[in-house]
C-alpha positions as a printed NumPy array, in Angstrom:
array([[119.573, 122.086, 111.424],
       [116.045, 123.005, 112.51 ],
       [114.664, 120.89 , 115.269],
       [111.496, 118.682, 114.772],
       [109.102, 121.162, 116.342],
       [110.261, 124.062, 113.949],
       [109.849, 121.583, 110.915],
       [106.448, 120.455, 111.997],
       [105.325, 124.167, 112.428],
       [106.763, 125.05 , 108.983],
       [104.8  , 122.044, 107.551],
       [101.667, 122.992, 109.154],
       [101.958, 126.748, 108.237],
       [102.658, 125.803, 104.634],
       [ 99.64 , 123.493, 104.405],
       [ 97.116, 125.016, 106.924],
       [ 98.271, 128.574, 107.127],
       [ 98.571, 130.584, 110.387],
       [ 95.137, 129.368, 111.385],
       [ 96.509, 125.852, 111.387],
       [ 99.507, 126.798, 113.566],
       [ 97.045, 128.356, 115.957],
       [ 94.971, 125.373, 116.215],
       [ 98.014, 123.252, 116.756],
       [ 99.086, 125.631, 119.682],
       [ 95.586, 125.419, 121.156],
       [ 95.275, 121.588, 120.636],
       [ 98.715, 120.777, 122.102],
       [ 99.164, 123.547, 124.679],
       [102.59 , 124.284, 123.224],
       [103.644, 127.662, 122.018],
       [105.428, 126.423, 119.006],
       [106.232, 130.114, 117.968],
       [108.528, 130.399, 121.066],
       [110.738, 127.459, 120.159],
       [113.571, 128.607, 117.745],
       [114.948, 126.274, 115.038],
       [118.136, 125.808, 116.861],
       [116.667, 125.087, 120.204],
       [116.647, 121.54 , 121.479],
       [113.109, 119.871, 121.279],
       [111.62 , 119.684, 124.815],
       [110.449, 115.944, 124.869],
       [107.239, 116.595, 126.48 ],
       [106.28 , 119.396, 123.997],
       [107.128, 117.306, 121.07 ],
       [105.055, 114.39 , 122.374],
       [102.096, 116.7  , 122.778],
       [102.428, 117.966, 119.209],
       [102.741, 114.533, 117.709],
       [ 99.519, 113.54 , 119.663],
       [ 97.557, 116.692, 118.163],
       [ 98.794, 116.306, 114.664],
       [ 96.269, 113.513, 113.69 ],
       [ 93.405, 115.79 , 114.532],
       [ 94.867, 118.475, 112.4  ],
       [ 96.288, 116.82 , 109.186],
       [ 94.929, 114.268, 106.912],
       [ 96.49 , 110.699, 106.728],
       [ 98.262, 111.715, 103.532],
       [ 99.624, 114.866, 105.108],
       [100.702, 113.066, 108.143],
       [102.484, 110.545, 105.829],
       [104.213, 113.303, 103.829],
       [105.219, 115.032, 107.169],
       [106.842, 111.707, 108.526],
       [108.71 , 111.355, 105.243],
       [110.059, 114.953, 105.556],
       [111.054, 114.649, 109.176],
       [112.884, 111.323, 108.46 ],
       [114.763, 112.875, 105.518],
       [116.267, 115.689, 107.579]])
């Protein structure tokens, strides 16, 4: 099962393409590409990603992402 960071990255890439992922990396300071799907989520990195998401995604996209994360 993929960790939360990998699922967040996949969602952003699907909806905002590679540019969105690059913005997420710049805004959070977390190199999400270096975290594999089977690696444990570093708590600090996950927190910083979650703080950056509202600046990158719309309210509808955030809601959709939360639903996706809660299902898995």
